[in-house]
N, C-alpha and C positions, 0 to 999 in steps of 0.2 A: 069509505074513507080510504085515502092514500097515505103512506108515510114518505115515500119518495120514488122517483123514477131514475133509474140509472142505466145510460146508455154507453157501452163499452167502445173505445177508439183506439187506434194504432197511434204510436208516437209522431207520426206525420198528419195525423187528424182524421184519417179515414176510418169508417166504420167497420168494427169486426164482425158486423153481421147479427150481433145479439144484444141483449140489453134485460133489466130485471125491474119488475115493479114490485115494490114492497106494500103489501096490504095490511091494513090495521087488523082487519077480521079475516080469518081463514075461509069463511063462507063466501066473501067476497071474491077472494082469490079462485076459488073453485068455480065460481059462476064466470069469471074471466076466462078460464080454461075452457068451459063447455061452450062459450058463444064466440070466441075469438079464435081457436085452434083451427087452423085451416083457411082462415080469413085471407083474402087477395091483398096484399100490401105491396104497391108499387109494381105489380104484375106477378110476385111471387107469394105463393101460399106460405104463411108464417106458421111456425110451430110453437105452440104455446104450452107449457107444462110447469110443474112444480121444479124448482131448481134442485141440482143435485145437493147442494148445501143444505137446502131445507128439507129433502127427504130424509137426511140423515137426522136432522133435527125433530121430524115427524116421528120418525121411528123410536127416538128417545122419550117423545111426550106423548105416545099413544095416537099419533096421526094428526096432529093439529098444526100442520105446517100452513103458512099464509102467503107464500110467495108466487107470482106468475110472471111469465116473460114478457107481457105486453098489455098496455092499456092505452085508451084514446088521448089521455092527458099527455102523453109524448108526442102528439101532433105538432106541438109547438117548435118541436126540433127536426121536422121532417125535412125542412129545406136543406139540411146539411146531410141527410142520410145518402147513402149510395143508391142509386136507381139499379135495380136489378135487371132492367131490361136493356140498359146501354152504358152503364158503368159510370154516369156522370151523375148529376144531382136530380132530385126529384123536381119536375117542372110544376109549375103552378096549375096546369090543368090536371096532372097526375095528383097532386095533392088535393084538389078539389073533389076528384073522383073518390079518394080514400076517405075524405071527410063526409061526402055524401053517403058513403057506404056505411060507415058507421053510425050516421045520423039515422039512416034508415032502420038499423038494427035496433036502436034505442027508441025508435018511434018519434023522432024529432023532426019538425019540418024543416026543410032545406031552402035557403033563398034561390030565387031562379037564376041568378049569376052564377052561383055554385054548381047548379043542375047542368047549365049550359057549358061551363068548363069541364065538367065530368063528362060530357058527351063528347066534347073535343078529344079528351083523352082516349075514349072508347073508339072514336074514328081513327085517330092515328093508330091503335092496336090493329083495328081492321085493315088499315092500309098496309101494315107490314105484313099482316098475314097473306094479303092477296099478291104481293109483288116482290118482298124482300129476298135477297140471297144470302141472308145473314141468319144463323142459328146459334142459340146458346143452350149448351147441355149442362145442366145443373145437378148437384150431388155426384159429382165424378170423383171427388176427393175430400179428404179431412186435412185441411192445411196444418193442423196442429198434430197430426199423426206423428209417430216415431220415423216412419217411412219418409214423409215430406221434410221433416226436420233434419234428418241425418244425410240425406242424399242430395247435394247441391245441384244435380241435373234432373231432379224429379218432375218438375213442371215441364221443361223442355221434353223430357222423354215421354211425358204422358200425352203432351200435345201432338208428338210424332205417331205415336200409337193410335190416337184418335183419327189423325189425318189418314194414316193407312187403312184404317177401317172404314172411313167415309168416302175414300177414294175409290171404293168397290161401288158407290153409288153415284159418282160423278166427279167432275174436277174439282179439286180443292185449292181455293186461291190463297187462303190464309187459316192458319190454325194457331191458337194460342191458349194456354191455361193460366189463368189470372190467379196468381199466388196470393193476392190480397183478399179474394173472394171466398165464399163459403161453397167451394167446389165447383166453379164455373169454368167450363171450356167453350171457347168461342171459335166458331167456323164462318168462312165465307166461300160459297160455292160460285160456281161459273154461271149458274143460271137459277132462277126461281124453282124451276120444276125439279132441279137436283136438290136444292135447298128443302123443298117439300118432301123429297124422298127420304132425306137424312132425318128430317123431324118425324116423319111417320115410323120409320125403321127404329129409331132409337129411343123414342117416347115410351116410358113404361118398362124398357129393359133394366136388368140389373147389372151393375157394375161395382165390383168390391162391396157386395152385399147391400148396395144402396139403389133405389129405384130412381132412375134417370127421368129427369123432367126436360122435355125439348121444347124450346119456344123461339118464334121468329124475333128478330131485333131489326128495327129500322135501319136501313143502310147508311143514312148520314151519321145516325148515333154510332153505329159500328166503326165507321171510318174514322170518326173524331176520336173514340175511346183508343183505339190503336194506331191513331196517327197515320192513316192511310190515305193515298190520293184516292180520288173518284175514277173507278175504272171498272 
């Protein structure tokens, strides 16, 4: 049983990239962590753990904390979550894919229409993998860090640093660090082959003690997010 689901947002309505689920029983919270940590949500592996506040409470009560960071009952609000792969909203196909995965984990039968939509989402991801010139590098920064908060040029400077590094692998047409994201730096290369080199070279590397996750993005989504013409 749940007490509530709390998704945190910026004043402009954009997701902060995290939320809290309050379980009535600590054991249910632990099961949620075991089953959902690393689950792919809208193309991004989510992190599920006991909240820092609850860790303090657990220490004071002998380890009986009861919160976890995600639960499937938050699906009703997925339409307004940020889409990690493109910076917009989660599409119907992506939402169906998430629901299908959650249902599979729970052993629940999924309607054929939902499975069809989930397949459409998978096909779109495969299309980006085979042709896109655009890449997102995740875990590149902590937007709430002192460095990001105190330096007004932090995101522009980071984007230029990444541009310089990736220019060794090809021609960089566009680079941007999304200050509202949870550490995303976006890149558009001249060719798909160059973007593939960036993805291969950067994925799994460590930057500022964080492991980088590199993924392709569909080019139309990239252009829409950054208000770029098609070129």
